[in-house]
N, C-alpha and C positions, 0 to 999 in steps of 0.2 A: 504493500500500500504506500503510495507516495505521500509526501508531506502535505500537499494541498488537501487531499482527501481526509487525512488525519485531522487537519484543522477544521474542515467542514464538520467532521464527526464531533469535534469538541463543542461546536455550536449546537448541534442537534441534541447533545447530552443534557442541555439545559431543560429539555422537556421530558427526559426519561430517567436520568440518574436520581438516586435518593436525594431528597431536598437537603437533609442534614449534611450529606457529603459535599453537595454542591456549595452550600453556604460556607463550609469549612474551606473548600478549595478556592473559592472566590474571595471570601472575606479575610482569611488569614494573610494572604499576600498584601491585600489592600491595607489592613491594619498595621502590618509590619512596616510597610512603606511610609504611611502617614505618621506613625508613631516615631519611627527613626528620624523622619524629617522634623517633626515637632520637637523631639528631644534635642536635635541640633539647635533649634531656636531657643530652647530652654538653656542649654549649655552656653550658647552665645550670650544670652542675657546675664547668666551667672558670671561669665568672664568680664562682661562690661561693668556689672555692678561691683564686682570685687576688684577689678583691675583699674577702672576709671573712677567710680564713685557713685554715691546716691543720686547726685544731680543727673548723671548720665542715664541711670535707670528711669528717672522721671522724664528726661528728654526723649528716651526711647518710647515711653508710654504715650507721649504726645503724637508720635508717628503712627500709632496703631490705627487711628481713623483713616489716615491717608493710605496705609497698606490695605485696610479693609475696602476702601474705595477701588483700589486697583484690582484686588481679588474679585470684587463684585462684577467688574466689567469682564474679567476673564471667565468667571463662572457662568455669566449670562450665555456665553457661547459654548464653553467646554462641557458643562454638565447637561445643557440642553441637547447638544449634539450626541452625547453618549446615550441619553434617554431615547432620543429619536432613532438612533442606529439600532438599539436593542429591539425596539418594536419592529423596525423594518426587517431585521434578520429573523425575527419570530415569524413574520409572514412570508419570508423567502425573497425579499426584494433587495438583493445585494448591490445592484448597480446604483440604486437610489441611495443606499448607504454610503457608497463611494462619493456621490455628489455632496452628501452632507459633510463628509470629511473635508473635501476641497473648499466648499463654501465657508466652513468653520475657520480654516486657516486664514482666508482672506478677511473675514470679519474681525478676527483677533488682531490682525495687523492694522486694519483701518482704525479700530477703536483705540489701540495703543498709541498710535501717532497723535491722535487728538488729545487724549488725556495726559500723555507725557509732556506735550508742548505746554499745556495749561499749568501743570505742576511746576515745570521748570521756570516759567515766567512769574508765577504768583506764589512761590514756595513760602516766603516769610509770612505774608498775610494769611495763608492757609494754616500754617502751624500756629500762629497766634490765635486764629479762630478756634482751633482745636485744643487750646488750653496751655500753650507754651508761655513761660514767664521769661524775664530777662536772664535768669540763671540757667534755664533749661533750653532756651532757643538755640544757642550755638551747637549744643550736642544734637538736637533734633535736626537742624539744618545740615550739619556735616553728614549725618547718616542718610538723609533723604537725597542729597545731591549725588551721592555715590551709589545709592540703590536704584535710582531712576532707570538707568539703562537695563538693569536686571529685571525690571517689572515686565517688560515685553517678553524677555526670555522666559520668565516665570509663567506668564499666562499661556504661552505656547506649549511649554513643557507640561504643565498641569492639564491643559485642555486635551492635548494629544494622549497623555497618560490615561485620562478617563475614557477616551475613545478606544484605546488599546485594550483596556479591561472589558469594555462593553462588547467588543468584537471577539472575545473568547481567549484573551491572553492575560489572565490574572498574574501569572508568575513573572512574565516579562514586564508587566506594569510595576510589580514590586521591585524588580531589578533596577528599573529606571529611578525609582525613589531612593533605593539603597545606594546607587552610584552617586547621585547628587548629594545625599546626606553624608556618605563616606568622604567625598571630596571636601565637604564643609567642615567635617570634624578635623580634617588635617589642615585645611587652609585657614580656618577661623583663628585658632591660637597663633598660627604662624604670622598672619597679618596683624592681629591685635597686639601680640606681645613681641614676637620675633622681629617684625619690622617697625614696631613702636607706633602703629597707626591708630590705635585706640578704636573708637567707634567707627571711624572711616574704614579701618581694616575689616571690621565685621561686615560692612556693606560690600566691599570689594570681593571678599571671600565668597559671599552669597552669590554675587553676580557670576563669578567664574564657575562655581559649583553647579548653578542652574544651567549654564551653557553646556557643561559636560553631560548632564542628564538629558538635555534637549537633543544633543547629537545622537545619543543612544536611541531615543524614542523616534526621532525623525528617520533614522536608518531602517527601523522596523517597517514603516509604511512605504518604504522604497522597494521592499522585497516583493517579487511577483507572487510568492506563495501566501502572502498575508491575506486574510479574509477580506479586510477593508484596506485599500491601498491607494497611493497616489497614481493617478492616470491622467492622460490628456482629456481636456474637456470638462473636468470636474470643478474647475475654479471659477467658471462663469457664474455670476450671482444669479440665483433663482429665488425669486421673492417668496414663493410658497415655502421653500426650505428655510429661508431667513425667518419667516413668521413662525414656523413650527419650532425651530431651534430656540429662538428667543422666548417664545411662550413657555416652553418646557424648562428653559434655564432661568426664567424670571424668579422662581421661588428662592433657590439658593443665592441668586444674585441679589435679590432684594433683602435677604437676611444680612448680607454684607453692607449694602447701602444703608440699611437701618442701623447696623452696628456702627457705621461711620458717623451717622447723625447722633445716635445716642451716646457714643463714646465722647463726642465733642461736648454734649450736654453734661455728661458725667464729669469729664475733666474740668470743665469750667465751674461746676458746682463744688467739686472737691478743692479746687484752687481757692474758691471763695470761703469755704467752711474749714478747710484743713491745711491749705498751703501746698507747697511742692511735695512735702512728705506724704500727704494723702494721694497726690497724683502718682508718686512712686509706688504706693501700696496698691493702687488699682493696676499698675503695670505688672506687679507680681501676681495679683489675683487673676488678671486676664491671661497671663502666661500659664498658670497652673490649670485653670478651668478650660483654657483653650486646648491644652494637651489632652484633657479628658474628652472634650467635645470632638476633637479631631480623631480620637480613637473610635468614637461612635460613628463618625463620618466614614472611617475606614470600613466599618461594618456596612454602612449604607452603600458605599461604592461596590462592595462585594455582592450585596443582595440585589442591587438595582438591575443588573443584567438578568438575574433569575426572575424577578418580578415582571420586568418589561417583556422578556421573551415569552413567558408563560401566559401573560395577558394577551399578547399577539396571537399565541397558539391556542387560546381559549381553554387553558388548563387552570381553571379557577381554584381547584382544591390545592394544587401545588403552590399557587400564588399565596393563598391564605397561610399555608403551613410555613412557607419561607418567611412571610411577614412576622408571624408570631414568634418564630424561633429567633429572628433578628431582634425583636423587641426584648426578649428575655436577655439576650447578650448586652444590648444597649443599656437596659436598666441595671444590669449587674455592674457595668463599668461606672456609671454615674453614681450609683449607690456607694460603691467602694470609694470613689473619689470624694464624695461628700462626707463620708465617715472619717477619712483621713484628715480632711480640712477641719472638721469639728474637734477631733481628738488631738491632732498634732499640728496646729497652725503655726506654732513658733518654729518648728523644724523646717516647714516649707519656707518661711520668711528668711531664716538664717542661711538657707542654701544660696540665696541671691545677694545677701548683703550682711555686713557686720556693723551697720549703723543701728544703734540701739533704738532710736526714735522710730526709724522706719520698720524695724522688726516688731515693735510694740503696736504700731499702727496697723501693720499687715495682719498680725495675729487677731486683733479685734475685728478687722474688716472681713477676714475669712470666716470667722465664726458666725457673724451676722449674715453675710451674703450667701453662704452655702447652705442655709437651713432647709431650703426646699429644692436644692440642686439634685436631690436623689431621683426625681422623676423626669429630668430633662431628656434622658435617653429615649423615652417613649416619644416625645415630641419630635426629636431629630429623625428617628426612624419613620415616623408617620409622614413627615414631609416627603421622604423618598417614596413612600407608598403612592401618594397622590401624583407625584411627578412621574413615576413609572407607569401609571395608568393613563398618562397623557392628560390629566385633569389639572391644567395650568392654574385655573382660578382658585381651586381648593388648595393646591400646593402653595400658592402665593399667600393665601389667607393664613394657613397653618404656620408659614414661615414668619409672618409679621405679627401674629397674635401675641407672641411673647416680647419681641424686640420693640414693638411700637404700640400696639393697641392697648396693652396694659402697662408696659414699662414707662412710657412717656408720661401718662397721667400720674403714676406713682412718683416720678421725679418732680413733677409740678406740685404735688400735694404734700409729700412726707418731709422733704428737707426744710421747708419753712417752719414746720412744726417741731421736728426733732433735730434739726441742724445736720451735722455730719452723719450721725447715725441714721438719719432719714434717707441719705443717699444709699447707704449700705442695705437698709431694710427694703428699699425699692426692688432689689433683685428677688428675694424670696417671695415677696407679696405678689409680684407680677407672675412669677413661676407658677404659683398655686392656681391663680385664675386661668392662666394659659393652658396648663395641662388639663384642667377640668373641661375646658372648651374642646380641646383636641380629642379627648376620650369620647365625647359625644359624637364628634364628626366621624371618627373611625368606626364606631358602632353602627352608625347609619350607613356608612360605605360598605361594610361587610354584609349588611342586609341586602343592599343593592346588588352586590356581587352574587349572592345566593340566588336572587331572582333571575339574574342573567344566566346563571348556570342552569337553572331549571328550564328556562326558555330554550337554551341551546340543546339540552337533553331531549326536550319534547320534539324539537325540529329534526333531530337525528334519530 
């Protein structure tokens, strides 16, 4: 049997192999990839916090909204393309899947040129808007000016990595992430400490590492035996593809857009009620919870091809089983993370800094902010469910219900009453309302899927 046939069989196994085995085969490489990548970011921030200082940690926290904005634009195309390709492969339309790949590359390039130009021109006003102070602005500016070229590379690498996984290559997608992360682990300390570049070195190392990962994933789509690959004629913009990709990618993209806006609100409120130390604490909090959320996102990336393919193939029982298994894994991750934050918050803080005031602030922030983090795994997985079913509107709503619909009102109501603690308490309060809403939506969706299954069985 030749390689092309083997790869075709790897796609068809999404509709026949045991769901538990598929979830393991697809999710484990995705989780390993994103966790290793996230761990690099954690280590990078530890190096910066201990090697440069507490103000550098606060300056780095100010850049998070800008990075979220960049990620949002990349996710709009990358995850939408992956979801669309999974459905197309499920119904057997491989040529259309190739066109989605080509159109996605063009869209990522166009978007990057626009937003990178705006960032480069207005970098200082943007950082000040997102909560920079006189003390933290130089660190934030240094990091952003050197990370800007890498944002385009990062969007291409992550977008193509999602498509690689969706087209039946979970291990290769993991290798892409491991290659980039491995290069980062070597280059980060070298540029930060060895070359004495500090926070600039962290940005340069990230740029180079993402470029190495991009080369690996790009070469994959150049191979003739790849299920989805680069071909002539696939780069011409087709507006129906653009519409479907952006609709399906809107949910995870809007999460990052919302995170950008809410991070700016949070940073400014923290600067008002707690100063630069509070901004540094949110940087540590965001790094820690971001690692947990990215681990759940790895599970989402693994289950998404299974959900999308089986929905396209009308295998509803397998779809439900894959969803609930992934929910169990996601809840386990966030429950464990919340327990650690409540029991050992000081240990988490001390990993990033030796500044006593920042450690104490972070300890207090983690205990308040993570009180309801236990349930977030369910919401993250549920967003992937609606995205995989092609239900863009519901996916968008589930994505925004926590970040905007409940969180923003809490930020407007609680801080004027409770001061700094009101900012920290906004997180668990919005989490409780959001998860309650999503549980109801998932219950209704499962009822609808059962009705569709019954109609399909009657017709056959």
